[in-house]
N, C-alpha and C positions, 0 to 999 in steps of 0.2 A: 739521684734525681732530685732536683730542687722542687720546692713547693709549687711554683708556677707550672713547671712541666708536669708534675703529678696531677695538678688540677686540670690541666689541658687533657691529659690522658684519660682521666675519669670522665670528663665531659664528652670526649670522643667515643667512649664505650657505653655511656649511659643512653638509654632510650626513654624519652619523656620523663627525665629526672629520676629514672629507676635503673639501678645497676645490679645485675645478678651477683650473688655472693661469690660464685666461682670466678667471675671476672675480677672482683675486688681482690681475691686471693692471688690471682694471676698477676695483677698489677703490682701488688705488694712484693711478690717474688721477683718480678722483673726489675723493680726499682730497688731491691735490697732493703725493703722496709718491713716493719711489723704490720700485720693486718690492722691493728688498732690505729696506726698512723693513717692508713688509707681511709678507715672509718671516720676519723676526725676530719679529714679533708672533705669527705662526702657530706658530713654534717655542715661544714662551712659553706658548701656549694648547694645545700638543700637537695642533695641527691639521696634518694631512699635506696637502701640495700634490700633486695628482694630475693626470694628463693634461698633463704639462708640455710647454710650448713652448720650444724653444731651450735647454733644460737650465739655465734661470736659477735654479731653486730646487733 
């Protein structure tokens, strides 16, 4: 998944610029990316990851 599609996916799943951690992990798995890459894209979009599992983000 390219960066533009990743960012579109994050924005589609985010609610009020907030994305639950479980959704971030699901997006990473679906895209074949590391969770940190999804976290970086969220930071660029100013989307906050909430309900964090394992304090990964």
